[in-house]
C-alpha positions as CSV (number, residue, x, y, z in Angstrom):
1,X,9.2,-15.8,16.2
2,X,8.4,-13.0,18.6
3,X,8.2,-10.3,15.9
4,X,5.9,-12.6,13.8
5,X,3.7,-13.1,16.8
6,X,3.6,-9.3,17.4
7,X,2.6,-8.7,13.8
8,X,-0.2,-11.2,13.8
9,X,-1.3,-10.0,17.2
10,X,-1.4,-6.3,16.2
11,X,-3.4,-7.0,13.0
12,X,-5.8,-9.2,15.0
13,X,-6.3,-6.4,17.5
14,X,-7.0,-4.0,14.6
15,X,-9.6,-6.3,13.1
16,X,-11.1,-6.9,16.5
17,X,-11.2,-3.2,17.2
18,X,-13.0,-2.7,13.9
19,X,-15.5,-5.6,14.4
20,X,-16.4,-4.6,18.0
21,X,-16.1,-0.9,17.4
22,X,-13.6,-0.6,20.2
23,X,-11.6,2.0,18.2
24,X,-12.8,4.4,15.5
25,X,-11.5,4.0,12.0
26,X,-9.7,7.3,12.3
27,X,-7.4,5.6,14.8
28,X,-7.3,2.0,13.4
29,X,-6.3,2.9,9.8
30,X,-3.4,5.3,10.6
31,X,-2.2,2.9,13.3
32,X,-2.1,0.0,10.9
33,X,-0.3,2.0,8.1
34,X,2.2,3.5,10.6
35,X,2.8,0.1,12.1
36,X,3.5,-1.5,8.7
37,X,5.7,1.4,7.6
38,X,7.6,1.2,10.9
39,X,8.2,-2.5,10.5
40,X,9.7,-2.0,7.0
41,X,12.0,0.7,8.4
42,X,13.2,-1.1,11.5
43,X,13.5,-4.6,10.0
44,X,15.2,-3.6,6.8
45,X,18.9,-3.9,6.2
46,X,20.5,-0.5,6.1
47,X,19.8,1.0,2.7
48,X,22.6,2.8,0.9
49,X,23.2,4.6,-2.4
50,X,20.8,3.4,-5.0
51,X,18.6,1.6,-2.5
52,X,18.0,4.8,-0.6
53,X,17.3,6.5,-3.9
54,X,14.7,3.9,-4.8
55,X,12.9,4.4,-1.4
56,X,12.8,8.2,-2.0
57,X,11.6,7.6,-5.6
58,X,8.8,5.3,-4.4
59,X,7.6,7.8,-1.8
60,X,7.8,10.7,-4.3
61,X,6.0,8.9,-7.1
62,X,3.3,7.6,-4.7
63,X,2.6,11.1,-3.6
64,X,2.5,12.4,-7.2
65,X,0.2,9.5,-8.1
66,X,-2.5,10.7,-5.7
67,X,-2.0,14.3,-6.7
68,X,-2.7,13.4,-10.3
69,X,-5.7,11.2,-9.3
70,X,-7.0,14.1,-7.2
71,X,-6.8,16.6,-10.0
72,X,-7.5,14.6,-13.2
73,X,-10.7,12.6,-13.7
74,X,-9.1,10.8,-16.5
75,X,-7.1,8.9,-13.9
76,X,-9.7,8.6,-11.2
77,X,-12.6,7.8,-13.5
78,X,-14.8,10.5,-11.9
79,X,-15.3,11.9,-8.4
80,X,-12.5,11.0,-6.1
81,X,-11.8,12.2,-2.5
82,X,-9.9,11.3,0.6
83,X,-11.7,10.4,3.8
84,X,-10.8,11.5,7.3
85,X,-9.2,8.3,8.5
86,X,-5.8,9.1,6.9
87,X,-5.4,12.1,9.2
88,X,-2.9,14.9,8.5
89,X,-3.0,16.5,5.0
90,X,0.0,17.8,3.2
91,X,-1.7,20.3,0.9
92,X,-4.6,18.3,-0.7
93,X,-3.1,14.9,0.0
94,X,-3.0,13.0,3.4
95,X,0.6,12.2,4.2
96,X,-0.2,8.6,5.1
97,X,-1.7,8.1,1.6
98,X,1.7,7.7,0.1
99,X,2.2,4.5,2.1
100,X,-0.9,2.9,0.4
101,X,1.4,2.5,-2.7
102,X,4.8,2.6,-1.1
103,X,4.3,-0.3,1.4
104,X,3.3,-2.9,-1.2
105,X,6.0,-1.7,-3.7
106,X,8.8,-2.0,-1.1
107,X,7.5,-5.4,0.1
108,X,7.1,-6.8,-3.4
109,X,10.7,-6.1,-4.3
110,X,11.7,-8.9,-2.0
111,X,9.4,-11.4,-3.8
112,X,10.6,-10.6,-7.3
113,X,14.3,-9.8,-6.9
114,X,15.4,-13.4,-7.3
115,X,12.8,-14.8,-9.8
116,X,14.5,-16.8,-12.6
117,X,13.1,-14.6,-15.4
118,X,14.1,-11.5,-17.3
119,X,13.6,-8.0,-16.0
120,X,10.3,-7.4,-17.8
121,X,8.7,-10.6,-16.5
122,X,9.9,-9.8,-13.0
123,X,8.6,-6.2,-13.3
124,X,5.2,-7.6,-14.5
125,X,5.1,-10.0,-11.5
126,X,5.9,-7.1,-9.3
127,X,3.1,-5.1,-10.8
128,X,0.6,-7.8,-10.0
129,X,1.8,-8.4,-6.5
130,X,1.8,-4.7,-5.8
131,X,-1.6,-4.1,-7.4
132,X,-3.4,-6.7,-5.3
133,X,-2.9,-4.9,-1.9
134,X,-3.6,-1.5,-3.5
135,X,-6.8,-2.9,-5.0
136,X,-8.0,-4.1,-1.6
137,X,-7.4,-0.7,-0.1
138,X,-9.3,1.0,-2.9
139,X,-12.3,-1.3,-2.7
140,X,-12.4,-1.1,1.1
141,X,-11.6,2.6,1.3
142,X,-15.2,4.0,1.2
143,X,-16.2,1.6,4.0
144,X,-13.8,3.0,6.6
145,X,-13.5,6.6,5.5
146,X,-10.2,6.3,3.6
147,X,-11.1,6.8,-0.1
148,X,-14.3,7.8,-1.8
149,X,-15.5,7.1,-5.4
150,X,-18.4,8.5,-7.4
151,X,-20.1,5.1,-7.5
152,X,-18.7,3.7,-4.2
153,X,-16.4,1.3,-6.0
154,X,-13.2,2.3,-7.9
155,X,-13.7,2.5,-11.7
156,X,-11.7,0.2,-14.0
157,X,-9.6,3.0,-15.3
158,X,-8.0,3.4,-11.8
159,X,-6.5,0.0,-12.1
160,X,-4.9,0.8,-15.4
161,X,-3.1,3.6,-13.6
162,X,-2.2,1.4,-10.7
163,X,-0.8,-1.3,-13.1
164,X,1.4,1.3,-15.0
165,X,2.6,2.8,-11.7
166,X,3.4,-0.6,-10.2
167,X,5.2,-1.8,-13.3
168,X,7.3,1.4,-13.5
169,X,8.3,1.2,-9.8
170,X,9.0,-2.6,-10.0
171,X,11.2,-2.1,-13.1
172,X,13.0,0.8,-11.4
173,X,13.6,-1.3,-8.3
174,X,15.2,-4.1,-10.3
175,X,17.3,-1.7,-12.3
176,X,18.5,0.1,-9.2
177,X,19.3,-3.3,-7.7
178,X,17.2,-2.7,-4.6
179,X,18.3,-5.2,-1.9
180,X,17.2,-3.6,1.3
181,X,15.5,-6.8,2.4
182,X,12.8,-6.6,5.0
183,X,13.1,-9.5,7.4
184,X,9.3,-10.0,7.7
185,X,8.1,-8.9,4.3
186,X,5.9,-12.0,3.8
187,X,4.1,-11.4,7.2
188,X,3.6,-7.7,6.6
189,X,2.4,-8.3,3.0
190,X,-0.2,-10.8,4.0
191,X,-1.2,-9.0,7.2
192,X,-1.8,-5.9,5.1
193,X,-4.1,-7.9,2.7
194,X,-6.0,-9.6,5.5
195,X,-6.8,-6.3,7.3
196,X,-8.3,-4.7,4.2
197,X,-9.9,-7.9,2.9
198,X,-11.7,-8.2,6.3
199,X,-13.3,-4.8,5.9
200,X,-14.3,-5.6,2.3
201,X,-15.8,-8.9,3.3
202,X,-17.8,-7.5,6.1
203,X,-19.3,-4.8,3.8
204,X,-20.3,-7.4,1.2
205,X,-22.2,-9.6,3.7
C-alpha cells in the first residue's frame, strides 16, 4: 500500500510540477522515466538466465530502434529529432530514450504471460498494450521537448514500426519464458499513461 501511494504521489507531483511550472520539463521527464525504470528494477523478482537475456535484448533493440528512426526517414516518416528533455546522449541517441520502449515492453509481459491463448494472440495483445504507452509519448513528445516530428504529430508509418517492434519483443518474451514479475506493474503502467496523457490533453485544449 505504501509503495502504491508513493507511485501515485510521485506522478501527481510530476503533473503538478508541469501544470504550475514548478519544475522545467528537462527535470520532470528524466525524473519520471528514471523513477519508473527504478521501480521495475527494485520491485522485480531476481531475473536469471533467459529472463536477464530478455531484459538485455529489450534494451538493445529499443536503442537500435531509435538509431534506425534517426537515420532512415522510411521509419520516421520524415524529419525526426530528439529534444533536450531526455538529457545525456550516447552518440546521437539520448540514453533515456531506450526506456520509452523498454518500460512498456517489460510491464506488458506481466499482463500477457498467463492469457489463455496461443503465443501469437498473446504476442499481438502485448503489441497493443505496449504500443499504447509508446503512442502517448510520441504524441506528447513535441509538447515537452522530448521528440519532434516534421508535422508536429507522428506520421502513421511510425506506428507500423512500433507495432512490429512490440510484436517481436512480446513474442520473444513469451518464448524466453520471461517471468521476472514486477510487483507494481499495473500501477507503473497506468501512471506512465496518465502522465503522458495529461500533457497531450493540456496541449489539445
